[in-house]
C-alpha positions as CSV (number, residue, x, y, z in Angstrom):
1,M,-148.9,90.8,-114.4
2,D,-150.3,88.6,-111.5
3,S,-147.9,87.5,-108.4
4,R,-149.8,83.8,-108.6
5,P,-148.0,81.3,-110.0
6,W,-149.7,79.1,-113.0
7,F,-151.0,75.5,-112.7
8,V,-149.8,75.0,-109.2
9,V,-150.1,71.3,-108.3
10,E,-152.1,71.0,-105.0
11,D,-151.8,68.1,-102.5
12,P,-155.0,65.9,-102.5
13,Q,-154.4,64.6,-99.2
14,E,-155.1,67.8,-97.7
15,D,-159.0,67.2,-98.6
16,G,-158.6,63.8,-97.6
17,E,-157.8,62.2,-100.9
18,E,-155.6,59.7,-102.7
19,P,-152.2,61.6,-103.8
20,W,-151.3,62.3,-107.0
21,D,-149.9,59.5,-109.2
22,F,-148.4,61.4,-112.2
23,D,-146.1,59.3,-113.9
24,A,-142.7,60.4,-115.8
25,G,-144.3,62.1,-118.8
26,E,-147.0,64.0,-117.0
27,L,-144.4,65.5,-114.6
28,A,-142.2,66.6,-117.6
29,F,-145.2,68.1,-119.0
30,I,-146.3,69.8,-115.7
31,A,-142.8,71.4,-115.1
32,T,-142.1,72.6,-119.2
33,L,-145.7,74.1,-118.9
34,Q,-145.3,75.8,-115.6
35,A,-141.8,77.4,-116.6
36,R,-143.5,78.6,-120.0
37,A,-146.5,80.2,-117.9
38,A,-143.9,81.7,-115.8
39,S,-143.1,84.1,-118.5
40,W,-146.5,84.9,-119.5
41,R,-147.8,88.4,-119.8
42,V,-151.4,88.2,-119.6
43,P,-154.2,89.4,-117.1
44,P,-154.6,86.7,-114.3
45,A,-156.6,84.0,-114.4
46,Y,-157.4,80.6,-112.5
47,S,-155.4,77.8,-113.7
48,S,-155.4,73.9,-112.6
49,V,-153.9,70.6,-112.8
50,G,-155.4,67.4,-111.9
51,R,-157.3,64.8,-113.6
52,P,-161.0,64.2,-114.9
53,E,-163.6,62.0,-113.6
54,D,-162.5,58.9,-115.4
55,D,-158.5,59.1,-114.7
56,S,-158.1,59.0,-118.4
57,S,-155.5,61.7,-118.8
58,L,-153.6,64.6,-116.9
59,L,-156.0,67.4,-117.3
60,V,-154.9,71.2,-117.0
61,H,-157.2,73.9,-117.7
62,I,-158.0,77.7,-117.4
63,S,-161.1,79.7,-116.6
64,L,-161.8,82.8,-117.8
65,S,-164.2,85.2,-115.5
66,D,-165.5,88.5,-115.0
67,S,-163.9,89.1,-111.3
68,E,-166.7,92.4,-111.0
69,R,-169.5,90.0,-111.5
70,R,-168.0,86.8,-109.9
71,L,-169.2,85.1,-113.3
72,I,-167.2,82.8,-115.0
73,L,-167.3,83.2,-118.6
74,G,-165.5,79.8,-120.0
75,E,-163.4,77.2,-119.4
76,W,-160.4,75.9,-121.8
77,A,-158.8,72.4,-120.9
78,V,-156.1,69.9,-122.4
79,H,-156.0,66.2,-121.7
80,F,-152.6,64.9,-122.2
81,H,-152.3,61.3,-122.6
82,G,-148.8,60.9,-122.8
83,T,-147.7,61.0,-126.6
84,H,-150.7,63.0,-127.5
85,M,-152.8,65.4,-126.3
86,R,-156.5,67.1,-127.0
87,A,-157.4,70.9,-126.3
88,G,-160.5,73.1,-126.8
89,K,-163.2,75.1,-124.9
90,V,-165.0,72.9,-122.0
91,C,-168.4,72.0,-122.6
92,D,-169.4,70.5,-119.4
93,Q,-168.4,70.2,-115.4
94,L,-166.7,66.8,-116.4
95,F,-164.1,69.0,-118.5
96,N,-165.6,67.1,-121.9
97,L,-164.6,69.1,-124.8
98,H,-166.4,71.0,-127.8
99,E,-164.9,68.9,-130.6
100,T,-165.3,71.5,-133.2
101,P,-162.9,73.8,-135.0
102,E,-165.0,77.0,-134.1
103,H,-164.3,75.9,-130.2
104,G,-160.6,76.0,-130.7
105,F,-160.3,72.0,-130.6
106,F,-157.3,70.7,-131.7
107,H,-155.0,67.0,-131.2
108,A,-151.5,67.0,-131.2
109,S,-149.0,64.5,-130.9
110,G,-145.3,64.4,-129.9
111,T,-143.1,64.1,-126.7
112,A,-144.3,65.7,-123.4
113,E,-142.1,68.4,-123.6
114,Q,-142.9,69.4,-127.3
115,L,-146.7,69.2,-126.1
116,A,-146.5,71.4,-123.0
117,E,-145.1,74.0,-125.3
118,Q,-147.9,73.9,-127.3
119,C,-150.3,74.1,-124.3
120,A,-148.6,77.0,-123.2
121,T,-148.8,78.9,-126.7
122,W,-152.6,77.9,-126.9
123,F,-153.3,78.8,-123.2
124,E,-151.3,82.2,-123.9
125,T,-153.6,83.0,-126.8
126,V,-156.7,82.4,-125.1
127,L,-155.9,84.6,-121.8
128,S,-154.7,87.5,-124.3
129,R,-157.8,88.1,-125.8
130,P,-159.6,90.9,-125.0
131,V,-163.4,90.6,-123.4
132,I,-166.1,92.8,-123.2
133,R,-169.0,93.1,-121.3
134,M,-172.3,94.7,-122.7
135,E,-175.4,95.8,-121.5
136,W,-178.9,96.4,-122.9
137,L,-181.1,99.2,-120.6
138,S,-184.5,99.9,-120.1
139,L,-185.7,102.8,-117.9
140,D,-182.0,103.1,-116.1
141,S,-182.1,99.2,-115.5
142,V,-180.1,96.6,-117.2
143,Y,-182.1,94.3,-118.5
144,A,-179.6,91.9,-120.8
145,T,-175.9,91.5,-120.5
146,G,-173.7,89.4,-122.7
147,W,-170.0,88.9,-123.1
148,I,-167.8,88.2,-126.0
149,F,-164.2,88.0,-127.2
150,A,-163.8,92.0,-128.8
151,D,-161.2,90.4,-131.3
152,T,-163.5,88.1,-133.0
153,A,-167.2,89.2,-131.3
154,E,-167.2,85.2,-130.1
155,A,-170.2,85.0,-127.9
156,L,-169.2,83.6,-124.3
157,A,-171.9,84.2,-122.0
158,G,-174.9,86.2,-121.4
159,G,-178.5,86.5,-120.0
160,V,-181.9,88.7,-120.2
161,D,-183.9,89.7,-117.1
162,H,-187.2,89.7,-118.4
163,A,-188.8,91.5,-115.5
164,L,-186.6,94.4,-116.2
165,A,-187.4,94.4,-119.9
166,S,-189.3,97.0,-121.7
167,R,-192.5,95.6,-123.5
168,S,-190.8,95.9,-126.8
169,H,-188.2,93.4,-125.6
170,T,-190.1,90.8,-124.0
171,G,-190.5,88.7,-127.3
172,W,-186.7,88.0,-126.7
173,R,-187.5,84.5,-125.2
174,T,-189.4,83.2,-127.5
175,S,-189.6,85.4,-131.2
176,R,-187.1,87.9,-132.5
177,V,-184.1,90.3,-130.8
178,P,-184.5,93.7,-131.2
179,L,-182.4,95.6,-133.3
180,D,-180.9,98.0,-131.1
181,R,-177.3,98.1,-130.4
182,H,-176.4,97.7,-126.9
183,H,-176.2,100.8,-124.5
184,R,-172.7,100.8,-123.1
185,C,-169.9,98.1,-122.7
186,A,-166.8,97.6,-120.4
187,L,-163.5,96.0,-121.0
188,V,-163.3,93.5,-118.6
189,R,-160.0,91.6,-119.8
190,G,-157.1,93.0,-122.1
191,A,-155.2,96.3,-122.1
192,S,-155.7,96.6,-125.9
193,Q,-158.4,98.9,-127.5
194,P,-161.6,96.9,-128.1
195,Q,-162.7,99.0,-130.8
196,Q,-159.9,97.7,-133.2
197,G,-161.8,94.4,-133.6
198,L,-165.4,93.5,-135.1
199,H,-166.9,94.9,-132.0
200,A,-166.4,98.6,-133.4
201,S,-169.0,97.9,-136.1
202,L,-171.7,97.4,-133.3
203,C,-170.7,99.5,-130.5
204,S,-172.6,102.7,-129.7
205,L,-169.7,104.3,-127.9
206,S,-167.2,106.4,-130.1
207,P,-163.8,104.8,-130.7
208,Q,-162.3,107.0,-127.6
209,G,-165.5,105.8,-125.9
210,L,-163.7,103.5,-123.7
211,R,-160.9,105.7,-122.5
212,D,-162.8,106.4,-119.4
213,V,-164.4,103.0,-118.7
214,R,-162.7,103.1,-115.3
215,H,-165.3,105.8,-114.5
216,G,-167.6,104.3,-116.0
217,P,-169.1,105.2,-119.4
218,D,-171.9,107.3,-120.5
219,V,-175.3,105.8,-121.9
220,P,-176.0,106.8,-125.5
221,S,-179.0,107.3,-127.1
222,P,-179.8,103.6,-129.0
223,R,-180.0,103.1,-132.5
224,T,-183.1,103.8,-134.2
225,A,-182.8,101.5,-137.4
226,P,-180.1,99.1,-138.6
227,S,-178.4,99.9,-141.7
228,A,-178.5,97.7,-144.5
229,R,-175.3,96.0,-144.0
230,E,-176.1,95.5,-140.4
231,E,-179.3,93.8,-141.4
232,G,-176.9,91.2,-143.7
233,R,-176.5,87.8,-142.4
234,G,-172.9,87.7,-142.2
235,S,-173.0,90.8,-140.0
236,V,-171.5,90.7,-136.5
237,D,-174.8,92.4,-135.5
238,H,-176.8,89.4,-137.1
239,R,-174.4,87.1,-135.1
240,L,-175.1,88.7,-131.6
241,R,-179.0,88.9,-132.3
242,S,-179.0,85.1,-133.2
243,W,-176.4,84.6,-130.0
244,I,-178.9,86.5,-127.9
245,A,-181.9,84.5,-129.2
246,G,-180.0,81.7,-128.2
247,W,-179.7,82.2,-124.7
248,F,-183.2,80.7,-123.9
């Protein structure tokens, strides 16, 4: 879907740094990963090959972003150690990983080629997931924005501008989150209809609401009161309210 090749090995000498010292196993891993990625049919994303600060592994990673907002939503990386690898969501600028199952962390062993195949399959799965941007409005201005994976409602990023929020929403920082649904949303990544995922139960738009997202959706009226199901602790709406409350 994009003409740019994946996992290009850039020459560090162009920036006045020492050349890479990849060994035979690392070169085999890179070559296998590049070959698999060449056949991907996924939306474009940034990818990179290199080493972490401590040079302890071969590091390959991808970044998902909202190009319209010029915002990185998350990074996922694999640390290859010759006979095993660690993979998961990046938690800091040093490319350390969230080592928990809910962040997709896993450990695998095998040959360089086997691990590269597994790495490619995992990256392709992440890159294929639909991403939605949600917006909350006050007096026609956006005061809160959040991004989620539409298939699971997993939170990626978000923030609130309290200067624009109405008086009833100023408590977001320290107390509770309002129960109203977001006012509009847009598909940031993915070609599938996101209403098929868990997002459907909390979206104010009709199932066909995103068909004209490229032209800008209408802003529906916010919900006045939550249903009993949505008030349940296991509901998607509750999880999103808890996530928004954790922005600050």
